[in-house]
C-alpha positions, 0 to 999 in steps of 0.5 A, spaced: 445 859 496 445 859 489 448 853 488 443 850 492 437 852 488 441 850 481 441 843 484 434 843 486 432 845 479 436 839 477 433 835 481 426 837 479 428 836 472 430 829 473 424 827 477 420 830 472 424 826 466 423 819 471 415 821 471 415 822 464 419 816 462 415 811 467 408 814 464 411 813 457 414 806 458 407 803 461 405 799 455 400 794 458 393 794 455 387 795 459 381 795 455 377 790 457 377 783 453 371 782 448 366 777 451 367 770 447 361 768 443 357 762 444 355 758 437 348 756 437 344 751 433 340 753 426 334 750 429 331 746 435 328 740 431 328 742 424 323 748 424 325 754 422 319 758 423 321 765 426 315 766 430 316 765 437 310 765 443 316 768 447 314 774 445 307 774 446 304 777 453 301 772 458 294 775 457 294 773 449 297 766 451 293 764 457 285 764 455 283 763 462 281 770 465 282 767 472 289 765 471 291 772 468 288 775 474 292 771 479 298 773 474 296 780 475 296 780 482 303 776 483 306 782 479 304 787 484 305 783 490 310 777 489 315 778 494 321 775 490 319 780 485 320 786 490 327 783 493 329 783 485 327 791 485 331 792 491 337 789 488 336 793 482 337 799 487 343 797 490 346 796 483 344 803 481 347 805 488 354 802 486 354 805 479 353 812 482 359 811 487 363 809 481 361 815 477 362 820 483 369 817 483 371 820 476 369 827 479 374 831 484 371 830 492 370 837 495 369 838 502 368 844 506 373 844 512 373 848 518 379 846 523 382 849 529 389 847 533 394 849 537 402 847 537 407 849 543 414 849 540 420 848 544 426 852 544 430 848 540 425 846 535 426 848 528 419 852 528 421 855 535 427 858 533 424 860 526 418 863 530 422 867 535 427 869 530 421 872 525 418 876 531 425 880 532 424 882 525 422 890 524 417 887 519 413 883 524 408 887 529 401 887 532 397 881 529 403 879 525 407 877 531 407 869 532 404 867 539 407 861 542 403 856 543 401 857 536 394 856 534 392 854 527 385 856 524 382 854 517 376 855 514 375 853 506 375 848 501 379 842 501 379 837 495 382 830 493 382 828 485 385 822 482 386 823 475 384 817 471 390 816 466 389 809 465 381 808 465 381 804 471 375 809 474 372 809 467 372 801 467 369 801 474 364 805 472 362 801 466 362 794 470 358 797 475 353 800 469 353 793 466 351 790 473 345 794 473 343 792 466 344 785 469 340 786 475 334 788 471 335 782 467 335 778 474 328 782 475 326 780 468 328 772 470 324 772 476 318 775 472 318 770 467 319 764 473 314 767 477 309 767 471 310 760 469 310 758 477 303 761 477 300 758 471 303 751 473 300 751 480 293 753 477 293 748 472 295 743 477 289 745 481 285 744 475 287 737 474 286 736 482 279 738 481 278 734 475 281 728 479 277 729 485 271 729 481 273 723 477 274 719 484 267 722 487 264 719 481 267 712 482 265 712 489 258 713 487 259 707 482 263 703 487 258 704 493 252 701 488 256 695 486 257 694 494 250 694 495 249 690 489 253 685 492 250 685 499 243 683 496 247 677 492 250 675 498 243 675 502 240 671 496 246 666 497 249 667 490 256 670 493 260 669 499 262 674 505 269 675 501 266 678 495 262 683 500 269 685 503 273 685 497 268 691 494 268 694 501 276 694 501 276 697 494 271 703 496 275 704 502 281 705 498 278 710 493 275 714 499 282 714 502 285 717 495 280 722 495 282 725 502 290 725 499 287 729 493 284 734 497 290 735 501 294 736 495 289 741 493 290 745 500 297 745 499 297 747 492 293 753 493 297 755 499 303 755 494 300 759 489 298 764 495 305 765 497 307 767 490 301 772 490 304 775 497 298 773 501 295 769 506 292 762 505 285 763 501 281 760 496 283 760 489 278 762 484 278 757 478 275 757 471 273 751 467 275 744 468 282 742 465 278 737 461 275 743 457 281 747 457 284 748 450 291 749 448 293 755 443 293 754 436 300 756 432 305 754 438 312 755 435 319 757 438 322 761 433 330 759 432 335 759 437 338 765 435 332 769 438 333 765 444 340 768 446 337 775 445 331 774 449 331 769 455 333 773 461 338 768 464 342 768 458 342 776 457 344 776 465 349 771 464 352 775 458 352 782 462 355 778 468 361 776 463 362 783 460 362 786 467 367 780 469 372 782 463 372 789 465 374 787 472 380 784 469 382 790 466 381 794 472 385 789 476 391 790 471 391 797 472 392 797 479 399 795 478 400 802 474 401 809 478 396 813 480 396 821 480 392 824 485 391 832 486 389 835 493 388 842 492 385 847 497 383 854 498 380 858 504 382 863 510 388 860 514 391 864 520 394 864 527 389 869 530 382 868 530 380 876 529 384 876 522 382 869 520 377 872 515 381 878 513 383 878 505 390 877 507 389 871 510 387 867 504 391 861 502 391 857 496 395 851 494 395 844 490 399 838 491 400 833 486 403 826 487 404 820 483 404 813 487 405 806 484 406 799 487 413 797 487 414 792 493 410 787 496 405 787 490 402 780 492 395 783 494 394 786 487 397 779 484 392 776 488 386 780 486 388 779 478 388 772 479 381 772 483 378 777 477 381 772 472 378 766 475 371 770 476 371 772 468 372 765 466 367 762 471 362 767 468 364 765 461 362 758 463 356 760 466 354 763 460 355 757 456 351 753 461 345 758 460 345 757 453 346 750 453 340 749 458 335 754 454 336 750 448 335 744 451 329 746 455 326 749 449 327 742 445 324 738 451 318 742 451 316 742 444 317 734 444 313 734 450 307 738 447 307 733 441 308 727 445 303 728 450 298 730 445 299 723 442 299 720 449 292 723 450 289 721 444 290 714 446 288 714 453 282 717 451 280 711 447 283 707 452 278 710 457 272 709 453 274 701 452 275 700 459 268 704 461 265 699 456 268 693 459 266 695 466 259 696 464 259 689 461 262 686 467 257 689 471 252 686 467 255 679 466 256 679 474 249 680 475 247 674 470 252 670 474 257 670 468 263 674 471 266 673 478 266 679 483 274 680 482 273 681 474 268 687 476 273 690 481 278 689 476 274 693 471 272 698 476 279 699 478 282 700 471 277 705 469 279 709 475 286 709 474 285 710 466 281 716 467 286 719 472 292 717 468 288 721 462 288 727 467 295 727 468 297 727 461 292 733 460 296 737 465 302 735 463 300 738 456 299 744 459 305 744 463 309 743 457 306 749 454 308 753 460 315 750 460 316 752 453 313 759 454 318 760 460 324 757 456 323 762 451 323 768 456 316 769 455 312 773 461 316 779 462 315 784 457 
């Protein structure tokens, strides 16, 4: 027997040397790659002012108290925002799972089983021979069939020798941060959507008011032309033309009323409630844009805008996933200790002499058929590159949207100034055409054309005014405002 134990010691030494050699020869780098940076311009349109309306709370940006109340309601009741909060909870749950993987798992175990060993089995012969010993008597005699009872604790623990589990935890935590940025993104978009719909409602109200005023004017013009027809100064054709114009304007009034209903319902959905009237403030013509509108510099945008920050977090997590996938190729070290009471007779199970302790350690690594691991590494690598391109797209989109909104505010301001002059001229032309028509110096077609031009110019001015406010809202959203 001595040579056997000597050989066993030799084999154990060889195995230990092989394991040590395997561990020391693994030179693969498993630290996550650093996220590449995305260069941004120094300024948007030559402006280098560091002030930024994206840092303003929406209560400071929007002066209309009705709009502020609507946004406050959406913050509490918006369903998309509630869904985003649950996504954060899911991400936190996944982080808790990865955090628990670093610690040993301990289970309370109570098992019972029975085995009947045949006469020509190793255990059958061994138990029979053991029972013949003079040292075995009473409760120590091994019965056949042989019960097996165990009460105690069993544990399993993977030792994180390559940082694989720590990297998984890091990726999960980064995704928690990404989900929080996703929630901020929804808040920003929701704030902008509520403001856009609110200003659209104000514009539609103004359009409806303008259309109503023009209907009154066209009704008076129709009555005038009917009097002139009775006097023989115009024909029935003139009356029909005026009546057709009045009917067209009334039809336009109906379409605007339907747009108001649709816009109110869209706004109510954002507020998480069933359709109901929306309280509005002053007309959009009386609303004024805030002074001192500035966008700061693009470097601030990268640090503030939620979708860019979310894309950056996702990129960081994807790079960590690549490191985890590489570590999967290396052997894992697992320990399975246990402690408890083990006996083949229930009456002696809790006897101190039935106390059993043990530990098993194993090092296992993939050798043959590693296609699954290779495929997983290829997938995570592609996802990492995809996340980088998504990050680039978010930065490019953000800078572009800010520039478009800044230019829109400037251009629409100039357009509105010209359109106000146009409306004033056309109103004077309409008054002149009415006077000339009454004195026989203008045709009814000139009167109709003048009235139509006034209506179109006034509606166009309202649309430009709305475009100004929507450009302001878009700039606020593009700068990542509204979530603080």
